[in-house]
C-alpha positions in Angstrom: 0.0 0.0 0.0 1.3 3.5 -0.9 2.6 5.6 2.0 -0.3 7.8 3.2 2.2 10.1 4.7 5.5 11.6 3.7 8.0 10.4 1.1 11.3 11.3 -0.4 9.3 13.6 -2.6 8.3 15.6 0.4 11.9 16.5 1.2 12.5 17.2 -2.5 9.8 19.7 -2.4 11.1 21.3 0.8 14.6 21.6 -0.7 13.3 23.1 -3.9 11.2 25.6 -1.9 14.3 26.6 0.1 16.1 27.3 -3.1 13.1 29.1 -4.8 11.4 30.8 -1.9 9.2 33.1 -4.1 5.5 33.6 -4.5 5.5 33.0 -8.2 7.5 29.7 -7.9 5.3 28.4 -5.1 2.1 29.2 -7.0 3.4 27.3 -10.0 4.4 24.4 -7.9 1.4 24.4 -5.5 0.1 21.0 -6.9 3.4 19.5 -5.6 2.8 21.2 -2.3 -0.7 19.7 -2.0 0.5 16.3 -3.1 3.7 15.8 -1.1 3.2 18.1 1.9 -0.3 19.2 2.8 -2.4 16.1 2.0 0.1 13.7 3.6 0.2 16.0 6.7 -3.7 16.1 6.9 -3.7 12.3 6.5 -1.1 11.9 9.4 -3.1 14.3 11.7 -6.4 12.6 11.0 -4.8 9.2 11.8 -3.1 10.4 15.0 -6.4 11.5 16.6 -7.1 8.1 18.2 -3.5 7.6 19.6 -3.4 11.1 20.9 -6.8 10.7 22.7 -5.3 7.6 24.5 -2.4 9.8 25.8 -4.7 12.6 26.8 -8.3 13.5 25.8 -7.5 17.2 26.2 -5.2 17.5 23.1 -6.7 17.8 19.7 -5.7 16.5 16.2 -7.4 18.8 13.7 -7.0 17.9 10.1 -7.9 21.2 8.6 -6.2 23.1 5.8 -6.5 26.3 7.8 -6.8 26.8 11.5 -6.0 23.2 12.5 -3.0 21.2 13.6 -1.0 21.9 10.5 1.0 25.2 10.9 0.5 27.4 7.8 3.2 27.5 5.3 3.1 31.3 4.8 5.5 33.2 7.0 4.6 36.5 8.9 6.9 39.0 7.1 5.5 42.1 8.7 8.3 42.2 11.3 12.0 41.6 10.9 14.3 41.7 8.0 13.8 38.2 6.6 11.1 38.6 3.9 11.0 35.0 2.6 7.3 34.3 2.1 7.2 30.6 2.9 8.4 28.3 5.7 10.7 25.6 4.4 9.6 23.1 7.1 6.4 21.3 8.0 5.1 22.0 11.5 2.4 19.9 13.0 1.1 21.0 16.4 -1.4 19.2 18.6 -2.6 21.8 21.0 -4.4 21.6 24.3 -8.1 22.2 24.1 -7.7 25.5 26.1 -4.9 26.7 23.9 -5.8 29.7 21.7 -2.4 30.1 20.1 1.0 28.7 19.4 2.2 29.4 23.0 -0.2 26.8 24.6 1.2 23.4 25.7 1.4 21.1 22.8 2.9 18.1 21.1 4.8 18.8 18.0 6.4 17.1 14.9 9.0 19.1 12.9 9.9 18.1 9.4 12.7 19.8 7.6 15.6 18.9 5.3 18.4 18.2 7.7 16.4 18.7 10.9 13.5 16.5 12.0 12.4 16.2 15.6 9.5 15.4 17.9 8.7 18.0 20.5 6.6 18.5 23.6 6.0 21.5 26.0 5.4 25.2 25.7 7.5 27.7 23.6 7.8 31.3 24.6 4.9 31.6 27.1 3.8 35.0 28.1 5.0 36.5 31.4 1.9 35.4 33.3 2.2 31.8 32.1 5.9 31.7 32.6 5.4 32.9 36.2 2.9 30.1 36.9 5.4 27.5 35.7 8.3 28.9 37.7 6.1 29.1 40.8 5.0 25.5 40.3 8.7 24.4 40.0 9.3 26.0 43.4 6.1 24.9 45.1 6.1 21.4 43.6 9.9 20.8 43.2 9.6 17.1 44.0 7.1 16.6 41.2 9.2 18.7 38.7 12.3 16.6 39.5 10.4 13.4 39.2 9.1 14.3 35.8 12.7 15.0 34.6 14.0 11.8 36.0 11.4 9.6 34.4 13.5 6.9 32.7 11.6 6.8 29.4 11.4 10.6 29.2 15.2 11.0 29.9 16.1 8.3 27.4 14.1 10.0 24.6 14.0 13.7 25.3 16.3 16.6 26.2 15.0 19.9 27.6 15.8 22.7 25.2 15.0 26.3 24.5 16.3 29.7 25.5 17.1 30.8 29.1 17.8 34.0 30.9 21.6 34.8 31.4 20.9 35.8 34.9 18.2 34.8 37.5 14.6 35.9 36.9 13.5 39.0 38.9 11.7 38.0 42.2 13.3 34.6 42.5 16.2 33.4 44.7 19.3 33.3 42.6 20.7 30.6 44.9 17.6 28.3 44.5 18.8 24.7 43.8 16.6 24.7 40.6 17.7 28.1 39.4 18.8 26.7 36.0 15.3 25.6 35.3 13.8 28.8 36.7 15.9 30.7 34.2 14.3 29.0 31.3 12.1 31.1 29.0 11.0 27.9 27.1 9.8 24.7 28.6 10.3 22.3 25.6 11.6 18.8 25.2 13.2 17.7 21.9 13.8 14.3 20.5 15.7 14.3 17.2 14.7 11.8 14.5 15.9 10.9 11.1 14.5 11.6 7.7 14.2 7.9 7.2 11.8 7.9 10.3 9.6 10.5 8.5 9.3 8.4 5.3 8.9 5.0 7.1 5.5 3.4 7.3 6.0 3.1 11.1 6.1 7.0 11.5 2.7 7.2 13.3 3.4 4.6 16.0 6.9 6.2 16.5 5.5 9.7 17.1 2.6 8.3 19.3 5.2 6.4 21.4 7.3 9.6 21.8 4.3 11.7 22.7 3.5 9.1 25.4 7.0 9.2 26.8 6.7 13.1 27.1 3.7 12.7 29.4 5.6 13.6 32.6 6.6 17.0 31.3 3.2 17.7 29.7 1.3 16.6 32.9 3.4 18.9 35.0 3.0 21.9 32.7 -0.8 21.4 32.5 -1.2 21.1 36.3 1.0 24.2 36.7 -1.3 26.2 34.4 -4.4 24.7 36.0 -5.3 22.7 32.8 -6.7 19.2 32.6 -4.4 16.5 31.4 
């Protein structure tokens, strides 16, 4: 049976888009985008729904062309000097039911030529959300440490993201968990290979990784008073 998801042609398209990141080229090649990127991604999202529900019923797999789990290909070029109109990666984000934007806790799959990974957590939370997470680390430090020491989590994921160069205002700079309190992102990353993306076992691989990220995701949800 033909692969319902991604193939070598997916990476060929992403490489070509990187070399020809222009609106006229994209419009001319949009049928390739639909065939090798968007439709396989929507298939994957649709098929992930049942596995995701078994991990947590409060995260959604929404197979929509717009406004769903597939992150839009168009870049926001209003700010910054980079005016390239299109993203050269595929981003698939399974958000919490209470999440209104990209900053909510989520499970994530990143597909890019030369960089593929599975992620979980929350990226660049606003100040209020970040404060809640930091306070939870202090108030429930044992639970935070336990989540990081989970054997399956540690074997698969590494905490990543940006951090403050100094301690956050209002927190003890000598706190034993100051390295975690300095974090601006609370994301865990598990690199995978391009061959994993094109494999017929991609879906169970991703579902298994998401399950292994449960300790972090449960902690973040509880910190933000969200159901897990």
